[in-house]
BALOBA-1460 file (C-alpha; in Angstrom, 3 decimals):
// residues 300
<rec num="1" residu="m" x="0.000" y="0.000" z="0.000"/>
<rec num="2" residu="a" x="1.343" y="3.433" z="-0.956"/>
<rec num="3" residu="t" x="2.187" y="5.768" z="1.906"/>
<rec num="4" residu="q" x="0.027" y="8.891" z="1.938"/>
<rec num="5" residu="t" x="2.001" y="12.124" z="1.884"/>
<rec num="6" residu="k" x="1.662" y="14.163" z="5.069"/>
<rec num="7" residu="h" x="1.311" y="17.783" z="4.040"/>
<rec num="8" residu="d" x="2.844" y="20.623" z="6.010"/>
<rec num="9" residu="m" x="-0.503" y="22.426" z="6.286"/>
<rec num="10" residu="n" x="-4.036" y="21.460" z="7.252"/>
<rec num="11" residu="l" x="-7.106" y="23.563" z="7.931"/>
<rec num="12" residu="i" x="-6.606" y="23.778" z="11.705"/>
<rec num="13" residu="e" x="-2.946" y="24.774" z="11.320"/>
<rec num="14" residu="l" x="-3.961" y="27.313" z="8.687"/>
<rec num="15" residu="m" x="-6.371" y="28.974" z="11.133"/>
<rec num="16" residu="e" x="-3.785" y="28.996" z="13.909"/>
<rec num="17" residu="q" x="-0.810" y="30.154" z="11.845"/>
<rec num="18" residu="f" x="-2.555" y="32.846" z="9.798"/>
<rec num="19" residu="g" x="-5.006" y="34.265" z="12.325"/>
<rec num="20" residu="d" x="-4.343" y="37.914" z="11.439"/>
<rec num="21" residu="e" x="-2.702" y="40.095" z="8.796"/>
<rec num="22" residu="e" x="0.487" y="40.574" z="10.774"/>
<rec num="23" residu="k" x="1.097" y="36.838" z="10.996"/>
<rec num="24" residu="c" x="0.478" y="36.534" z="7.261"/>
<rec num="25" residu="r" x="2.866" y="39.365" z="6.462"/>
<rec num="26" residu="l" x="5.652" y="37.956" z="8.627"/>
<rec num="27" residu="y" x="5.285" y="34.478" z="7.122"/>
<rec num="28" residu="l" x="5.419" y="35.786" z="3.549"/>
<rec num="29" residu="e" x="8.402" y="37.987" z="4.355"/>
<rec num="30" residu="h" x="10.264" y="34.949" z="5.677"/>
<rec num="31" residu="l" x="9.410" y="33.035" z="2.502"/>
<rec num="32" residu="r" x="10.551" y="35.840" z="0.227"/>
<rec num="33" residu="w" x="13.654" y="36.797" z="2.181"/>
<rec num="34" residu="p" x="14.775" y="33.665" z="4.109"/>
<rec num="35" residu="d" x="18.288" y="35.104" z="4.520"/>
<rec num="36" residu="g" x="17.098" y="38.475" z="5.790"/>
<rec num="37" residu="m" x="15.346" y="41.528" z="4.374"/>
<rec num="38" residu="a" x="16.795" y="43.041" z="1.197"/>
<rec num="39" residu="c" x="15.620" y="45.857" z="-1.056"/>
<rec num="40" residu="p" x="14.014" y="44.378" z="-4.215"/>
<rec num="41" residu="r" x="15.278" y="47.358" z="-6.232"/>
<rec num="42" residu="c" x="18.957" y="47.673" z="-5.248"/>
<rec num="43" residu="g" x="19.530" y="44.609" z="-3.048"/>
<rec num="44" residu="s" x="20.677" y="46.598" z="-0.021"/>
<rec num="45" residu="v" x="20.130" y="45.017" z="3.386"/>
<rec num="46" residu="k" x="20.043" y="48.446" z="5.035"/>
<rec num="47" residu="c" x="16.299" y="48.867" z="5.414"/>
<rec num="48" residu="y" x="13.827" y="49.566" z="8.189"/>
<rec num="49" residu="y" x="10.116" y="49.057" z="8.753"/>
<rec num="50" residu="t" x="7.774" y="52.062" z="9.002"/>
<rec num="51" residu="s" x="4.764" y="50.979" z="11.038"/>
<rec num="52" residu="t" x="2.653" y="53.979" z="10.026"/>
<rec num="53" residu="r" x="2.839" y="53.114" z="6.322"/>
<rec num="54" residu="k" x="3.281" y="49.381" z="6.922"/>
<rec num="55" residu="t" x="6.104" y="49.287" z="4.404"/>
<rec num="56" residu="w" x="9.862" y="48.909" z="4.373"/>
<rec num="57" residu="e" x="12.187" y="51.724" z="3.325"/>
<rec num="58" residu="c" x="15.612" y="51.161" z="1.835"/>
<rec num="59" residu="d" x="18.243" y="53.325" z="3.490"/>
<rec num="60" residu="s" x="20.435" y="53.135" z="0.372"/>
<rec num="61" residu="c" x="18.050" y="54.074" z="-2.459"/>
<rec num="62" residu="g" x="14.998" y="55.321" z="-0.557"/>
<rec num="63" residu="y" x="12.632" y="52.789" z="-2.147"/>
<rec num="64" residu="h" x="9.461" y="52.018" z="-0.197"/>
<rec num="65" residu="y" x="8.269" y="48.445" z="-0.581"/>
<rec num="66" residu="s" x="6.284" y="45.666" z="1.034"/>
<rec num="67" residu="v" x="6.339" y="41.886" z="0.791"/>
<rec num="68" residu="t" x="3.920" y="42.088" z="-2.165"/>
<rec num="69" residu="s" x="5.936" y="44.627" z="-4.200"/>
<rec num="70" residu="g" x="6.845" y="43.317" z="-7.642"/>
<rec num="71" residu="t" x="5.051" y="40.006" z="-7.079"/>
<rec num="72" residu="m" x="1.826" y="38.402" z="-8.240"/>
<rec num="73" residu="l" x="0.214" y="40.001" z="-5.168"/>
<rec num="74" residu="h" x="1.280" y="43.518" z="-6.166"/>
<rec num="75" residu="d" x="-1.399" y="46.225" z="-5.895"/>
<rec num="76" residu="t" x="-3.867" y="43.772" z="-4.411"/>
<rec num="77" residu="h" x="-6.666" y="45.178" z="-2.312"/>
<rec num="78" residu="l" x="-7.388" y="41.794" z="-0.795"/>
<rec num="79" residu="p" x="-6.205" y="41.015" z="2.736"/>
<rec num="80" residu="l" x="-3.275" y="38.613" z="2.783"/>
<rec num="81" residu="q" x="-5.426" y="36.210" z="4.790"/>
<rec num="82" residu="k" x="-7.797" y="35.798" z="1.850"/>
<rec num="83" residu="w" x="-4.910" y="35.154" z="-0.533"/>
<rec num="84" residu="i" x="-3.542" y="32.473" z="1.775"/>
<rec num="85" residu="v" x="-6.931" y="30.780" z="2.221"/>
<rec num="86" residu="a" x="-7.467" y="30.830" z="-1.563"/>
<rec num="87" residu="v" x="-4.102" y="29.167" z="-2.193"/>
<rec num="88" residu="y" x="-4.831" y="26.510" z="0.411"/>
<rec num="89" residu="l" x="-8.228" y="25.698" z="-1.110"/>
<rec num="90" residu="m" x="-6.836" y="25.544" z="-4.657"/>
<rec num="91" residu="v" x="-3.988" y="23.159" z="-3.834"/>
<rec num="92" residu="e" x="-6.037" y="20.947" z="-1.517"/>
<rec num="93" residu="s" x="-9.010" y="20.542" z="-3.879"/>
<rec num="94" residu="r" x="-8.164" y="17.509" z="-6.005"/>
<rec num="95" residu="k" x="-10.654" y="18.545" z="-8.690"/>
<rec num="96" residu="g" x="-10.052" y="22.281" z="-8.301"/>
<rec num="97" residu="i" x="-12.314" y="24.965" z="-6.903"/>
<rec num="98" residu="s" x="-14.361" y="27.395" z="-8.966"/>
<rec num="99" residu="a" x="-14.209" y="31.183" z="-8.782"/>
<rec num="100" residu="l" x="-17.885" y="31.087" z="-7.799"/>
<rec num="101" residu="q" x="-17.110" y="28.882" z="-4.799"/>
<rec num="102" residu="l" x="-14.191" y="31.130" z="-3.796"/>
<rec num="103" residu="k" x="-16.496" y="34.144" z="-4.111"/>
<rec num="104" residu="r" x="-18.822" y="32.607" z="-1.513"/>
<rec num="105" residu="t" x="-16.053" y="31.282" z="0.725"/>
<rec num="106" residu="l" x="-14.007" y="34.499" z="0.835"/>
<rec num="107" residu="n" x="-16.993" y="36.875" z="0.639"/>
<rec num="108" residu="v" x="-15.603" y="38.782" z="-2.343"/>
<rec num="109" residu="a" x="-16.983" y="39.844" z="-5.728"/>
<rec num="110" residu="y" x="-16.979" y="37.224" z="-8.478"/>
<rec num="111" residu="k" x="-14.601" y="39.321" z="-10.595"/>
<rec num="112" residu="t" x="-12.165" y="39.467" z="-7.670"/>
<rec num="113" residu="a" x="-12.346" y="35.705" z="-7.106"/>
<rec num="114" residu="w" x="-11.899" y="34.971" z="-10.825"/>
<rec num="115" residu="y" x="-8.865" y="37.243" z="-11.079"/>
<rec num="116" residu="l" x="-7.383" y="35.781" z="-7.902"/>
<rec num="117" residu="c" x="-7.737" y="32.215" z="-9.236"/>
<rec num="118" residu="h" x="-5.965" y="33.079" z="-12.467"/>
<rec num="119" residu="r" x="-3.079" y="34.761" z="-10.679"/>
<rec num="120" residu="v" x="-2.583" y="31.693" z="-8.514"/>
<rec num="121" residu="r" x="-2.704" y="29.459" z="-11.607"/>
<rec num="122" residu="a" x="-0.138" y="31.669" z="-13.339"/>
<rec num="123" residu="s" x="2.291" y="31.028" z="-10.472"/>
<rec num="124" residu="m" x="1.950" y="27.250" z="-10.742"/>
<rec num="125" residu="e" x="4.967" y="26.228" z="-12.748"/>
<rec num="126" residu="t" x="5.925" y="22.581" z="-13.092"/>
<rec num="127" residu="a" x="9.693" y="22.324" z="-13.277"/>
<rec num="128" residu="f" x="11.704" y="19.126" z="-13.529"/>
<rec num="129" residu="p" x="15.306" y="18.663" z="-14.648"/>
<rec num="130" residu="l" x="14.757" y="16.168" z="-17.455"/>
<rec num="131" residu="p" x="11.948" y="15.259" z="-19.864"/>
<rec num="132" residu="l" x="9.784" y="12.227" z="-19.079"/>
<rec num="133" residu="k" x="11.478" y="8.849" z="-19.377"/>
<rec num="134" residu="g" x="11.084" y="5.186" z="-18.510"/>
<rec num="135" residu="i" x="7.666" y="4.038" z="-19.702"/>
<rec num="136" residu="v" x="5.567" y="6.950" z="-20.966"/>
<rec num="137" residu="e" x="1.923" y="6.983" z="-22.025"/>
<rec num="138" residu="v" x="0.733" y="9.580" z="-24.558"/>
<rec num="139" residu="d" x="-2.824" y="10.400" z="-25.535"/>
<rec num="140" residu="e" x="-4.997" y="13.268" z="-26.757"/>
<rec num="141" residu="t" x="-8.515" y="14.337" z="-25.844"/>
<rec num="142" residu="f" x="-11.077" y="16.941" z="-26.856"/>
<rec num="143" residu="i" x="-12.269" y="19.595" z="-24.412"/>
<rec num="144" residu="g" x="-15.449" y="21.550" z="-25.055"/>
<rec num="145" residu="g" x="-19.186" y="21.368" z="-24.487"/>
<rec num="146" residu="e" x="-21.884" y="20.048" z="-26.752"/>
<rec num="147" residu="v" x="-23.469" y="22.277" z="-29.396"/>
<rec num="148" residu="k" x="-27.249" y="22.267" z="-29.677"/>
<rec num="149" residu="g" x="-28.386" y="20.549" z="-32.855"/>
<rec num="150" residu="r" x="-25.080" y="18.754" z="-33.353"/>
<rec num="151" residu="g" x="-24.248" y="15.163" z="-32.569"/>
<rec num="152" residu="r" x="-21.841" y="14.108" z="-29.811"/>
<rec num="153" residu="g" x="-19.133" y="13.564" z="-32.421"/>
<rec num="154" residu="y" x="-19.051" y="17.234" z="-33.448"/>
<rec num="155" residu="k" x="-15.568" y="18.683" z="-32.794"/>
<rec num="156" residu="g" x="-15.913" y="22.155" z="-34.290"/>
<rec num="157" residu="n" x="-16.145" y="23.871" z="-30.902"/>
<rec num="158" residu="k" x="-13.575" y="21.747" z="-29.107"/>
<rec num="159" residu="a" x="-9.896" y="22.218" z="-28.294"/>
<rec num="160" residu="v" x="-7.363" y="19.413" z="-28.646"/>
<rec num="161" residu="v" x="-5.259" y="18.649" z="-25.589"/>
<rec num="162" residu="i" x="-2.332" y="16.237" z="-25.537"/>
<rec num="163" residu="g" x="-0.820" y="14.696" z="-22.464"/>
<rec num="164" residu="a" x="2.050" y="12.418" z="-21.493"/>
<rec num="165" residu="v" x="2.556" y="10.639" z="-18.193"/>
<rec num="166" residu="q" x="5.612" y="8.835" z="-16.939"/>
<rec num="167" residu="r" x="4.574" y="5.650" z="-15.157"/>
<rec num="168" residu="g" x="4.750" y="6.492" z="-11.462"/>
<rec num="169" residu="g" x="6.013" y="9.981" z="-12.287"/>
<rec num="170" residu="k" x="5.012" y="13.322" z="-13.689"/>
<rec num="171" residu="i" x="2.684" y="14.553" z="-16.406"/>
<rec num="172" residu="v" x="2.928" y="17.146" z="-19.161"/>
<rec num="173" residu="l" x="-0.286" y="18.631" z="-20.594"/>
<rec num="174" residu="q" x="-0.617" y="21.033" z="-23.514"/>
<rec num="175" residu="v" x="-3.220" y="22.529" z="-25.839"/>
<rec num="176" residu="i" x="-2.308" y="21.766" z="-29.451"/>
<rec num="177" residu="s" x="-3.650" y="23.017" z="-32.752"/>
<rec num="178" residu="s" x="-3.978" y="19.657" z="-34.480"/>
<rec num="179" residu="r" x="-3.674" y="15.886" z="-34.049"/>
<rec num="180" residu="d" x="-1.476" y="15.617" z="-37.128"/>
<rec num="181" residu="r" x="1.860" y="13.805" z="-37.290"/>
<rec num="182" residu="k" x="4.039" y="16.905" z="-37.130"/>
<rec num="183" residu="t" x="2.318" y="18.264" z="-34.015"/>
<rec num="184" residu="l" x="2.278" y="14.963" z="-32.101"/>
<rec num="185" residu="h" x="5.886" y="14.134" z="-32.947"/>
<rec num="186" residu="q" x="7.016" y="17.632" z="-31.944"/>
<rec num="187" residu="f" x="5.306" y="17.317" z="-28.548"/>
<rec num="188" residu="i" x="6.957" y="13.946" z="-27.953"/>
<rec num="189" residu="k" x="10.373" y="15.255" z="-29.017"/>
<rec num="190" residu="e" x="10.135" y="18.236" z="-26.644"/>
<rec num="191" residu="n" x="8.810" y="16.411" z="-23.585"/>
<rec num="192" residu="i" x="10.037" y="12.815" z="-23.675"/>
<rec num="193" residu="h" x="13.669" y="11.830" z="-23.196"/>
<rec num="194" residu="d" x="15.478" y="10.350" z="-26.193"/>
<rec num="195" residu="d" x="16.471" y="7.299" z="-24.115"/>
<rec num="196" residu="t" x="12.917" y="6.543" z="-22.969"/>
<rec num="197" residu="e" x="12.350" y="2.798" z="-22.682"/>
<rec num="198" residu="a" x="8.888" y="2.723" z="-24.281"/>
<rec num="199" residu="i" x="6.047" y="4.974" z="-25.420"/>
<rec num="200" residu="f" x="2.533" y="3.571" z="-25.295"/>
<rec num="201" residu="t" x="-0.286" y="5.160" z="-27.324"/>
<rec num="202" residu="d" x="-3.549" y="4.163" z="-28.950"/>
<rec num="203" residu="e" x="-3.705" y="3.193" z="-32.629"/>
<rec num="204" residu="w" x="-4.007" y="6.768" z="-33.996"/>
<rec num="205" residu="p" x="-1.886" y="6.606" z="-37.235"/>
<rec num="206" residu="p" x="0.060" y="9.901" z="-36.801"/>
<rec num="207" residu="y" x="1.923" y="8.331" z="-33.851"/>
<rec num="208" residu="k" x="3.714" y="5.958" z="-36.225"/>
<rec num="209" residu="g" x="7.439" y="6.608" z="-36.444"/>
<rec num="210" residu="i" x="8.055" y="7.781" z="-32.854"/>
<rec num="211" residu="a" x="10.144" y="4.686" z="-32.063"/>
<rec num="212" residu="d" x="13.915" y="4.627" z="-32.527"/>
<rec num="213" residu="e" x="16.855" y="2.437" z="-31.545"/>
<rec num="214" residu="n" x="16.484" y="3.448" z="-27.870"/>
<rec num="215" residu="t" x="12.713" y="3.544" z="-27.570"/>
<rec num="216" residu="r" x="10.046" y="1.082" z="-28.578"/>
<rec num="217" residu="h" x="6.517" y="2.174" z="-29.492"/>
<rec num="218" residu="e" x="3.557" y="-0.067" z="-28.716"/>
<rec num="219" residu="t" x="-0.144" y="0.563" z="-29.138"/>
<rec num="220" residu="v" x="-3.505" y="-0.658" z="-27.886"/>
<rec num="221" residu="n" x="-6.360" y="-0.838" z="-30.367"/>
<rec num="222" residu="h" x="-9.266" y="0.894" z="-28.658"/>
<rec num="223" residu="s" x="-11.479" y="0.607" z="-31.734"/>
<rec num="224" residu="a" x="-11.222" y="-3.172" z="-31.376"/>
<rec num="225" residu="e" x="-12.037" y="-2.966" z="-27.637"/>
<rec num="226" residu="e" x="-8.423" y="-3.660" z="-26.693"/>
<rec num="227" residu="w" x="-7.581" y="-1.677" z="-23.558"/>
<rec num="228" residu="v" x="-4.709" y="-3.601" z="-21.943"/>
<rec num="229" residu="r" x="-2.147" y="-6.003" z="-23.396"/>
<rec num="230" residu="g" x="0.325" y="-7.011" z="-20.726"/>
<rec num="231" residu="e" x="2.035" y="-3.813" z="-19.603"/>
<rec num="232" residu="v" x="0.848" y="-1.923" z="-22.682"/>
<rec num="233" residu="h" x="-2.019" y="0.463" z="-21.975"/>
<rec num="234" residu="t" x="-2.862" y="4.161" z="-21.734"/>
<rec num="235" residu="n" x="-4.969" y="3.879" z="-18.588"/>
<rec num="236" residu="s" x="-2.773" y="6.300" z="-16.600"/>
<rec num="237" residu="i" x="-3.129" y="9.234" z="-18.991"/>
<rec num="238" residu="e" x="-6.803" y="8.429" z="-19.533"/>
<rec num="239" residu="g" x="-7.209" y="8.647" z="-15.758"/>
<rec num="240" residu="v" x="-5.782" y="12.163" z="-15.925"/>
<rec num="241" residu="w" x="-8.338" y="13.079" z="-18.607"/>
<rec num="242" residu="g" x="-11.085" y="11.633" z="-16.422"/>
<rec num="243" residu="l" x="-9.960" y="13.738" z="-13.472"/>
<rec num="244" residu="f" x="-9.814" y="16.900" z="-15.569"/>
<rec num="245" residu="k" x="-13.242" y="16.357" z="-17.117"/>
<rec num="246" residu="r" x="-14.745" y="15.661" z="-13.679"/>
<rec num="247" residu="s" x="-13.194" y="18.950" z="-12.571"/>
<rec num="248" residu="i" x="-14.994" y="20.745" z="-15.386"/>
<rec num="249" residu="m" x="-18.325" y="19.083" z="-14.656"/>
<rec num="250" residu="g" x="-18.129" y="19.111" z="-10.863"/>
<rec num="251" residu="s" x="-16.175" y="22.264" z="-10.016"/>
<rec num="252" residu="y" x="-15.699" y="24.690" z="-12.898"/>
<rec num="253" residu="h" x="-18.876" y="23.683" z="-14.814"/>
<rec num="254" residu="q" x="-17.562" y="25.577" z="-17.817"/>
<rec num="255" residu="l" x="-14.279" y="27.161" z="-18.785"/>
<rec num="256" residu="s" x="-13.032" y="29.330" z="-21.600"/>
<rec num="257" residu="i" x="-10.902" y="27.697" z="-24.270"/>
<rec num="258" residu="k" x="-8.807" y="30.889" z="-24.132"/>
<rec num="259" residu="h" x="-7.736" y="30.023" z="-20.581"/>
<rec num="260" residu="l" x="-7.612" y="26.246" z="-21.008"/>
<rec num="261" residu="d" x="-3.811" y="26.152" z="-20.719"/>
<rec num="262" residu="a" x="-4.055" y="27.814" z="-17.297"/>
<rec num="263" residu="y" x="-6.434" y="25.140" z="-15.998"/>
<rec num="264" residu="l" x="-4.125" y="22.451" z="-17.365"/>
<rec num="265" residu="d" x="-1.191" y="24.102" z="-15.572"/>
<rec num="266" residu="e" x="-3.154" y="23.931" z="-12.321"/>
<rec num="267" residu="l" x="-3.882" y="20.215" z="-12.743"/>
<rec num="268" residu="e" x="-0.283" y="19.560" z="-13.774"/>
<rec num="269" residu="w" x="1.007" y="21.419" z="-10.712"/>
<rec num="270" residu="r" x="-1.166" y="19.493" z="-8.245"/>
<rec num="271" residu="f" x="-0.486" y="16.132" z="-9.911"/>
<rec num="272" residu="n" x="3.273" y="16.596" z="-10.163"/>
<rec num="273" residu="n" x="3.438" y="17.723" z="-6.539"/>
<rec num="274" residu="r" x="1.171" y="14.997" z="-5.167"/>
<rec num="275" residu="d" x="4.073" y="13.628" z="-3.082"/>
<rec num="276" residu="n" x="5.366" y="17.069" z="-2.092"/>
<rec num="277" residu="p" x="4.567" y="17.729" z="1.597"/>
<rec num="278" residu="f" x="5.304" y="21.435" z="1.059"/>
<rec num="279" residu="l" x="2.882" y="22.020" z="-1.806"/>
<rec num="280" residu="f" x="1.096" y="24.869" z="-0.004"/>
<rec num="281" residu="r" x="4.354" y="26.669" z="0.807"/>
<rec num="282" residu="d" x="5.773" y="26.173" z="-2.688"/>
<rec num="283" residu="t" x="2.623" y="27.605" z="-4.285"/>
<rec num="284" residu="l" x="2.935" y="30.710" z="-2.113"/>
<rec num="285" residu="l" x="6.590" y="30.945" z="-3.163"/>
<rec num="286" residu="g" x="5.440" y="30.993" z="-6.773"/>
<rec num="287" residu="l" x="3.213" y="33.996" z="-6.055"/>
<rec num="288" residu="l" x="6.151" y="35.820" z="-4.472"/>
<rec num="289" residu="r" x="8.560" y="34.876" z="-7.256"/>
<rec num="290" residu="d" x="6.498" y="35.977" z="-10.264"/>
<rec num="291" residu="g" x="5.611" y="39.480" z="-11.377"/>
<rec num="292" residu="n" x="2.025" y="40.657" z="-11.472"/>
<rec num="293" residu="l" x="-0.479" y="39.533" z="-14.102"/>
<rec num="294" residu="p" x="-2.593" y="42.536" z="-15.218"/>
<rec num="295" residu="y" x="-6.327" y="41.934" z="-15.463"/>
<rec num="296" residu="k" x="-6.482" y="43.304" z="-18.995"/>
<rec num="297" residu="i" x="-4.114" y="40.604" z="-20.251"/>
<rec num="298" residu="l" x="-6.605" y="37.958" z="-19.106"/>
<rec num="299" residu="t" x="-9.623" y="39.698" z="-20.597"/>
<rec num="300" residu="n" x="-8.292" y="41.065" z="-23.920"/>
């Protein structure tokens, strides 16, 4: 039986550790500057806190700043407590949490909750030193609702998403323009190690030719009701698609194709950090590491 990862944060600890704005500020400052306070503009460590303005001032260049300056939290009018609760809910919800649910939970406007969710998603970056290797499953799926008057096979309103999962490891998900040979082979070349032992796919013809002297390619014929043949199957990546589609139906209900990549990044981040006990902390670090995401960029 697999050992369940013990996370560094639970709801009770969240309430105790982040009971007021001052506690939140001090925690985020420690995350951003673990080796001591430093001016984000000039790097000077000669700085002091002004309690009246609740900001730091650099003694070298005179810059006034706070823990949110130059980060994804910059110019926010939300209390830090609400940011922290939102991050916790997003990383702990296996199928995600909708902006509408955050609106009710945090008691904020829907627009505020929607913008907050997208800024958190933008900070979720999956980073790993090497492409996928070992045994890798690859598959594509269509994302998009049904169109009235069209059959279930209609694809005109749907986006194509491709995914790869390393057995027992990480996933890579991406929106692609086409299921043609060039696109599929390019995705595999960019995300799967050249020395990969095997790549398993379904029988879709454009996958032909992905094998080489280091990597074998085997398929299962879904059209002939073949789902598993020994170790050859695509059940792992299909499980990821099932999770994502349940997220759409059960949590998001609907999502814009324009922002589909962001929702995939969120799923990728949670999945690839499923054994990371510091997922909550690392997501907050992402918010402090990245620059702000203007609202107009999301809506234009």
